[in-house]
PDB file as gemmi writes it, atoms N, CA and C in Angstrom:
CRYST1    1.000    1.000    1.000  90.00  90.00  90.00 P 1                      
ATOM      1  N   MET A   1      -3.260   7.155  -9.991  1.00  0.00           N  
ATOM      2  CA  MET A   1      -3.549   6.456  -8.752  1.00  0.00           C  
ATOM      3  C   MET A   1      -3.823   7.498  -7.680  1.00  0.00           C  
ATOM      4  N   VAL A   2      -4.805   7.247  -6.867  1.00  0.00           N  
ATOM      5  CA  VAL A   2      -5.160   8.143  -5.779  1.00  0.00           C  
ATOM      6  C   VAL A   2      -4.803   7.455  -4.476  1.00  0.00           C  
ATOM      7  N   GLY A   3      -4.005   8.123  -3.645  1.00  0.00           N  
ATOM      8  CA  GLY A   3      -3.540   7.527  -2.403  1.00  0.00           C  
ATOM      9  C   GLY A   3      -4.380   7.875  -1.190  1.00  0.00           C  
ATOM     10  N   MET A   4      -5.564   8.416  -1.406  1.00  0.00           N  
ATOM     11  CA  MET A   4      -6.471   8.797  -0.331  1.00  0.00           C  
ATOM     12  C   MET A   4      -5.744   9.671   0.691  1.00  0.00           C  
ATOM     13  N   SER A   5      -5.469   9.164   1.869  1.00  0.00           N  
ATOM     14  CA  SER A   5      -4.843  10.003   2.903  1.00  0.00           C  
ATOM     15  C   SER A   5      -3.333   9.819   2.968  1.00  0.00           C  
ATOM     16  N   THR A   6      -2.749   9.102   2.032  1.00  0.00           N  
ATOM     17  CA  THR A   6      -1.322   8.786   2.097  1.00  0.00           C  
ATOM     18  C   THR A   6      -0.448  10.027   2.137  1.00  0.00           C  
ATOM     19  N   VAL A   7      -0.692  10.983   1.264  1.00  0.00           N  
ATOM     20  CA  VAL A   7       0.163  12.170   1.191  1.00  0.00           C  
ATOM     21  C   VAL A   7       0.138  12.973   2.495  1.00  0.00           C  
ATOM     22  N   PRO A   8      -1.030  13.320   3.033  1.00  0.00           N  
ATOM     23  CA  PRO A   8      -1.017  14.068   4.295  1.00  0.00           C  
ATOM     24  C   PRO A   8      -0.348  13.289   5.433  1.00  0.00           C  
ATOM     25  N   GLU A   9      -0.550  11.974   5.476  1.00  0.00           N  
ATOM     26  CA  GLU A   9       0.070  11.171   6.535  1.00  0.00           C  
ATOM     27  C   GLU A   9       1.589  11.177   6.413  1.00  0.00           C  
ATOM     28  N   VAL A  10       2.099  11.094   5.201  1.00  0.00           N  
ATOM     29  CA  VAL A  10       3.549  11.119   4.992  1.00  0.00           C  
ATOM     30  C   VAL A  10       4.120  12.490   5.344  1.00  0.00           C  
ATOM     31  N   ILE A  11       3.434  13.542   4.970  1.00  0.00           N  
ATOM     32  CA  ILE A  11       3.898  14.894   5.308  1.00  0.00           C  
ATOM     33  C   ILE A  11       4.029  15.043   6.820  1.00  0.00           C  
ATOM     34  N   VAL A  12       3.032  14.597   7.557  1.00  0.00           N  
ATOM     35  CA  VAL A  12       3.066  14.686   9.021  1.00  0.00           C  
ATOM     36  C   VAL A  12       4.189  13.817   9.584  1.00  0.00           C  
ATOM     37  N   ALA A  13       4.347  12.613   9.065  1.00  0.00           N  
ATOM     38  CA  ALA A  13       5.395  11.702   9.558  1.00  0.00           C  
ATOM     39  C   ALA A  13       6.783  12.296   9.326  1.00  0.00           C  
ATOM     40  N   VAL A  14       7.014  12.831   8.139  1.00  0.00           N  
ATOM     41  CA  VAL A  14       8.318  13.432   7.831  1.00  0.00           C  
ATOM     42  C   VAL A  14       8.546  14.657   8.712  1.00  0.00           C  
ATOM     43  N   HIS A  15       7.504  15.452   8.907  1.00  0.00           N  
ATOM     44  CA  HIS A  15       7.609  16.621   9.789  1.00  0.00           C  
ATOM     45  C   HIS A  15       7.988  16.203  11.215  1.00  0.00           C  
ATOM     46  N   ALA A  16       7.525  15.017  11.619  1.00  0.00           N  
ATOM     47  CA  ALA A  16       7.839  14.503  12.959  1.00  0.00           C  
ATOM     48  C   ALA A  16       9.203  13.813  13.001  1.00  0.00           C  
ATOM     49  N   GLY A  17       9.913  13.794  11.855  1.00  0.00           N  
ATOM     50  CA  GLY A  17      11.242  13.211  11.827  1.00  0.00           C  
ATOM     51  C   GLY A  17      11.274  11.711  11.587  1.00  0.00           C  
ATOM     52  N   LEU A  18      10.178  11.158  11.154  1.00  0.00           N  
ATOM     53  CA  LEU A  18      10.122   9.710  10.911  1.00  0.00           C  
ATOM     54  C   LEU A  18      10.555   9.373   9.487  1.00  0.00           C  
ATOM     55  N   LYS A  19      11.155   8.202   9.329  1.00  0.00           N  
ATOM     56  CA  LYS A  19      11.425   7.684   7.998  1.00  0.00           C  
ATOM     57  C   LYS A  19      10.147   7.023   7.507  1.00  0.00           C  
ATOM     58  N   VAL A  20       9.883   7.139   6.216  1.00  0.00           N  
ATOM     59  CA  VAL A  20       8.612   6.654   5.683  1.00  0.00           C  
ATOM     60  C   VAL A  20       8.851   5.730   4.494  1.00  0.00           C  
ATOM     61  N   LEU A  21       8.114   4.641   4.455  1.00  0.00           N  
ATOM     62  CA  LEU A  21       8.059   3.756   3.307  1.00  0.00           C  
ATOM     63  C   LEU A  21       6.588   3.599   2.959  1.00  0.00           C  
ATOM     64  N   GLY A  22       6.228   3.901   1.741  1.00  0.00           N  
ATOM     65  CA  GLY A  22       4.838   3.785   1.323  1.00  0.00           C  
ATOM     66  C   GLY A  22       4.630   2.590   0.419  1.00  0.00           C  
ATOM     67  N   LEU A  23       3.653   1.779   0.733  1.00  0.00           N  
ATOM     68  CA  LEU A  23       3.271   0.636  -0.093  1.00  0.00           C  
ATOM     69  C   LEU A  23       1.779   0.742  -0.370  1.00  0.00           C  
ATOM     70  N   SER A  24       1.390   0.436  -1.582  1.00  0.00           N  
ATOM     71  CA  SER A  24      -0.025   0.513  -1.940  1.00  0.00           C  
ATOM     72  C   SER A  24      -0.455  -0.721  -2.703  1.00  0.00           C  
ATOM     73  N   VAL A  25      -1.715  -1.044  -2.573  1.00  0.00           N  
ATOM     74  CA  VAL A  25      -2.348  -2.077  -3.375  1.00  0.00           C  
ATOM     75  C   VAL A  25      -3.439  -1.380  -4.182  1.00  0.00           C  
ATOM     76  N   VAL A  26      -3.331  -1.454  -5.493  1.00  0.00           N  
ATOM     77  CA  VAL A  26      -4.344  -0.848  -6.358  1.00  0.00           C  
ATOM     78  C   VAL A  26      -5.497  -1.839  -6.465  1.00  0.00           C  
ATOM     79  N   THR A  27      -6.649  -1.437  -5.939  1.00  0.00           N  
ATOM     80  CA  THR A  27      -7.790  -2.347  -5.889  1.00  0.00           C  
ATOM     81  C   THR A  27      -8.828  -2.076  -6.975  1.00  0.00           C  
ATOM     82  N   ASP A  28      -8.689  -0.961  -7.692  1.00  0.00           N  
ATOM     83  CA  ASP A  28      -9.643  -0.638  -8.760  1.00  0.00           C  
ATOM     84  C   ASP A  28      -8.892   0.153  -9.825  1.00  0.00           C  
ATOM     85  N   MET A  29      -8.674  -0.445 -10.979  1.00  0.00           N  
ATOM     86  CA  MET A  29      -7.894   0.192 -12.035  1.00  0.00           C  
ATOM     87  C   MET A  29      -8.604   1.393 -12.645  1.00  0.00           C  
ATOM     88  N   CYS A  30      -9.908   1.412 -12.679  1.00  0.00           N  
ATOM     89  CA  CYS A  30     -10.689   2.527 -13.218  1.00  0.00           C  
ATOM     90  C   CYS A  30     -10.176   2.939 -14.602  1.00  0.00           C  
ATOM     91  N   LEU A  31     -10.134   1.989 -15.513  1.00  0.00           N  
ATOM     92  CA  LEU A  31      -9.650   2.248 -16.865  1.00  0.00           C  
ATOM     93  C   LEU A  31     -10.716   2.998 -17.664  1.00  0.00           C  
ATOM     94  N   PRO A  32     -10.388   4.170 -18.203  1.00  0.00           N  
ATOM     95  CA  PRO A  32     -11.394   4.981 -18.908  1.00  0.00           C  
ATOM     96  C   PRO A  32     -12.082   4.258 -20.067  1.00  0.00           C  
ATOM     97  N   ASP A  33     -11.366   3.386 -20.762  1.00  0.00           N  
ATOM     98  CA  ASP A  33     -11.955   2.684 -21.900  1.00  0.00           C  
ATOM     99  C   ASP A  33     -12.681   1.402 -21.520  1.00  0.00           C  
ATOM    100  N   ALA A  34     -12.628   1.044 -20.243  1.00  0.00           N  
ATOM    101  CA  ALA A  34     -13.275  -0.191 -19.793  1.00  0.00           C  
ATOM    102  C   ALA A  34     -13.846  -0.006 -18.393  1.00  0.00           C  
ATOM    103  N   LEU A  35     -14.628   1.031 -18.219  1.00  0.00           N  
ATOM    104  CA  LEU A  35     -15.169   1.336 -16.889  1.00  0.00           C  
ATOM    105  C   LEU A  35     -16.128   0.253 -16.419  1.00  0.00           C  
ATOM    106  N   GLU A  36     -15.969  -0.109 -15.174  1.00  0.00           N  
ATOM    107  CA  GLU A  36     -16.864  -1.054 -14.505  1.00  0.00           C  
ATOM    108  C   GLU A  36     -17.303  -0.427 -13.191  1.00  0.00           C  
ATOM    109  N   GLU A  37     -18.468  -0.792 -12.749  1.00  0.00           N  
ATOM    110  CA  GLU A  37     -18.933  -0.297 -11.457  1.00  0.00           C  
ATOM    111  C   GLU A  37     -18.084  -0.921 -10.346  1.00  0.00           C  
ATOM    112  N   ALA A  38     -17.581  -0.072  -9.471  1.00  0.00           N  
ATOM    113  CA  ALA A  38     -16.793  -0.571  -8.339  1.00  0.00           C  
ATOM    114  C   ALA A  38     -17.737  -1.087  -7.272  1.00  0.00           C  
ATOM    115  N   SER A  39     -17.348  -2.196  -6.657  1.00  0.00           N  
ATOM    116  CA  SER A  39     -18.144  -2.714  -5.548  1.00  0.00           C  
ATOM    117  C   SER A  39     -17.199  -3.041  -4.397  1.00  0.00           C  
ATOM    118  N   VAL A  40     -17.725  -2.948  -3.209  1.00  0.00           N  
ATOM    119  CA  VAL A  40     -16.929  -3.256  -2.024  1.00  0.00           C  
ATOM    120  C   VAL A  40     -16.433  -4.693  -2.088  1.00  0.00           C  
ATOM    121  N   GLU A  41     -17.274  -5.591  -2.570  1.00  0.00           N  
ATOM    122  CA  GLU A  41     -16.897  -6.999  -2.654  1.00  0.00           C  
ATOM    123  C   GLU A  41     -15.687  -7.203  -3.560  1.00  0.00           C  
ATOM    124  N   LYS A  42     -15.686  -6.549  -4.739  1.00  0.00           N  
ATOM    125  CA  LYS A  42     -14.564  -6.678  -5.672  1.00  0.00           C  
ATOM    126  C   LYS A  42     -13.286  -6.079  -5.082  1.00  0.00           C  
ATOM    127  N   ILE A  43     -13.423  -4.921  -4.465  1.00  0.00           N  
ATOM    128  CA  ILE A  43     -12.267  -4.245  -3.870  1.00  0.00           C  
ATOM    129  C   ILE A  43     -11.655  -5.100  -2.765  1.00  0.00           C  
ATOM    130  N   LEU A  44     -12.497  -5.665  -1.904  1.00  0.00           N  
ATOM    131  CA  LEU A  44     -11.996  -6.519  -0.827  1.00  0.00           C  
ATOM    132  C   LEU A  44     -11.368  -7.803  -1.370  1.00  0.00           C  
ATOM    133  N   ALA A  45     -11.923  -8.348  -2.441  1.00  0.00           N  
ATOM    134  CA  ALA A  45     -11.369  -9.566  -3.040  1.00  0.00           C  
ATOM    135  C   ALA A  45      -9.967  -9.299  -3.584  1.00  0.00           C  
ATOM    136  N   VAL A  46      -9.774  -8.168  -4.244  1.00  0.00           N  
ATOM    137  CA  VAL A  46      -8.451  -7.815  -4.771  1.00  0.00           C  
ATOM    138  C   VAL A  46      -7.475  -7.602  -3.618  1.00  0.00           C  
ATOM    139  N   ALA A  47      -7.908  -6.899  -2.587  1.00  0.00           N  
ATOM    140  CA  ALA A  47      -7.043  -6.665  -1.425  1.00  0.00           C  
ATOM    141  C   ALA A  47      -6.654  -7.984  -0.760  1.00  0.00           C  
ATOM    142  N   ARG A  48      -7.616  -8.896  -0.630  1.00  0.00           N  
ATOM    143  CA  ARG A  48      -7.312 -10.205  -0.028  1.00  0.00           C  
ATOM    144  C   ARG A  48      -6.310 -10.994  -0.872  1.00  0.00           C  
ATOM    145  N   SER A  49      -6.447 -10.910  -2.182  1.00  0.00           N  
ATOM    146  CA  SER A  49      -5.539 -11.660  -3.046  1.00  0.00           C  
ATOM    147  C   SER A  49      -4.128 -11.077  -3.015  1.00  0.00           C  
ATOM    148  N   ALA A  50      -4.004  -9.799  -2.729  1.00  0.00           N  
ATOM    149  CA  ALA A  50      -2.688  -9.149  -2.654  1.00  0.00           C  
ATOM    150  C   ALA A  50      -2.015  -9.363  -1.298  1.00  0.00           C  
ATOM    151  N   GLU A  51      -2.777  -9.733  -0.304  1.00  0.00           N  
ATOM    152  CA  GLU A  51      -2.262  -9.835   1.068  1.00  0.00           C  
ATOM    153  C   GLU A  51      -1.028 -10.726   1.210  1.00  0.00           C  
ATOM    154  N   PRO A  52      -0.998 -11.930   0.643  1.00  0.00           N  
ATOM    155  CA  PRO A  52       0.199 -12.761   0.830  1.00  0.00           C  
ATOM    156  C   PRO A  52       1.464 -12.127   0.241  1.00  0.00           C  
ATOM    157  N   LYS A  53       1.325 -11.489  -0.926  1.00  0.00           N  
ATOM    158  CA  LYS A  53       2.482 -10.843  -1.549  1.00  0.00           C  
ATOM    159  C   LYS A  53       2.946  -9.652  -0.714  1.00  0.00           C  
ATOM    160  N   LEU A  54       2.003  -8.847  -0.264  1.00  0.00           N  
ATOM    161  CA  LEU A  54       2.345  -7.682   0.542  1.00  0.00           C  
ATOM    162  C   LEU A  54       2.962  -8.112   1.871  1.00  0.00           C  
ATOM    163  N   ARG A  55       2.417  -9.168   2.465  1.00  0.00           N  
ATOM    164  CA  ARG A  55       2.973  -9.692   3.715  1.00  0.00           C  
ATOM    165  C   ARG A  55       4.429 -10.127   3.512  1.00  0.00           C  
ATOM    166  N   ALA A  56       4.716 -10.787   2.385  1.00  0.00           N  
ATOM    167  CA  ALA A  56       6.080 -11.232   2.096  1.00  0.00           C  
ATOM    168  C   ALA A  56       7.025 -10.049   1.927  1.00  0.00           C  
ATOM    169  N   VAL A  57       6.567  -9.020   1.244  1.00  0.00           N  
ATOM    170  CA  VAL A  57       7.398  -7.821   1.053  1.00  0.00           C  
ATOM    171  C   VAL A  57       7.697  -7.160   2.393  1.00  0.00           C  
ATOM    172  N   ILE A  58       6.678  -6.964   3.210  1.00  0.00           N  
ATOM    173  CA  ILE A  58       6.861  -6.304   4.509  1.00  0.00           C  
ATOM    174  C   ILE A  58       7.750  -7.145   5.417  1.00  0.00           C  
ATOM    175  N   THR A  59       7.550  -8.465   5.420  1.00  0.00           N  
ATOM    176  CA  THR A  59       8.379  -9.350   6.241  1.00  0.00           C  
ATOM    177  C   THR A  59       9.846  -9.242   5.833  1.00  0.00           C  
ATOM    178  N   ALA A  60      10.118  -9.231   4.541  1.00  0.00           N  
ATOM    179  CA  ALA A  60      11.494  -9.114   4.056  1.00  0.00           C  
ATOM    180  C   ALA A  60      12.103  -7.767   4.428  1.00  0.00           C  
ATOM    181  N   ILE A  61      11.330  -6.707   4.322  1.00  0.00           N  
ATOM    182  CA  ILE A  61      11.832  -5.369   4.669  1.00  0.00           C  
ATOM    183  C   ILE A  61      12.182  -5.301   6.148  1.00  0.00           C  
ATOM    184  N   VAL A  62      11.296  -5.798   6.995  1.00  0.00           N  
ATOM    185  CA  VAL A  62      11.538  -5.765   8.442  1.00  0.00           C  
ATOM    186  C   VAL A  62      12.738  -6.641   8.800  1.00  0.00           C  
ATOM    187  N   ARG A  63      12.818  -7.821   8.207  1.00  0.00           N  
ATOM    188  CA  ARG A  63      13.943  -8.726   8.458  1.00  0.00           C  
ATOM    189  C   ARG A  63      15.262  -8.070   8.023  1.00  0.00           C  
ATOM    190  N   ASP A  64      15.280  -7.488   6.823  1.00  0.00           N  
ATOM    191  CA  ASP A  64      16.507  -6.857   6.318  1.00  0.00           C  
ATOM    192  C   ASP A  64      16.879  -5.622   7.127  1.00  0.00           C  
ATOM    193  N   ALA A  65      15.890  -4.872   7.586  1.00  0.00           N  
ATOM    194  CA  ALA A  65      16.157  -3.684   8.405  1.00  0.00           C  
ATOM    195  C   ALA A  65      16.773  -4.105   9.734  1.00  0.00           C  
ATOM    196  N   GLY A  66      16.273  -5.191  10.302  1.00  0.00           N  
ATOM    197  CA  GLY A  66      16.821  -5.705  11.568  1.00  0.00           C  
ATOM    198  C   GLY A  66      18.239  -6.201  11.384  1.00  0.00           C  
ATOM    199  N   ALA A  67      18.524  -6.860  10.275  1.00  0.00           N  
ATOM    200  CA  ALA A  67      19.869  -7.367  10.002  1.00  0.00           C  
ATOM    201  C   ALA A  67      20.843  -6.212   9.778  1.00  0.00           C  
ATOM    202  N   ALA A  68      20.366  -5.125   9.185  1.00  0.00           N  
ATOM    203  CA  ALA A  68      21.226  -3.979   8.911  1.00  0.00           C  
ATOM    204  C   ALA A  68      21.666  -3.287  10.183  1.00  0.00           C  
ATOM    205  N   GLU A  69      20.873  -3.417  11.241  1.00  0.00           N  
ATOM    206  CA  GLU A  69      21.210  -2.754  12.513  1.00  0.00           C  
ATOM    207  C   GLU A  69      22.181  -3.566  13.351  1.00  0.00           C  
ATOM    208  N   LEU A  70      22.442  -4.814  12.987  1.00  0.00           N  
ATOM    209  CA  LEU A  70      23.338  -5.662  13.770  1.00  0.00           C  
ATOM    210  C   LEU A  70      24.778  -5.335  13.537  1.00  0.00           C  
TER     211      LEU A  70                                                      
END                                                                             
């Protein structure tokens, strides 16, 4: 998996003293034995389909983090 700019961004955030949580959505599996041409439309469709699940995860994390501070 390639995280594009994730690694440099995390390095900078940690250097600045921030806590970091990384979440990713894999939008193109790029399987060597089953290569398909990647298209923006397919990538966006996968990202859109992952959005509700990712939103639920982030909402739960933020809610639990807020409860932990009480």
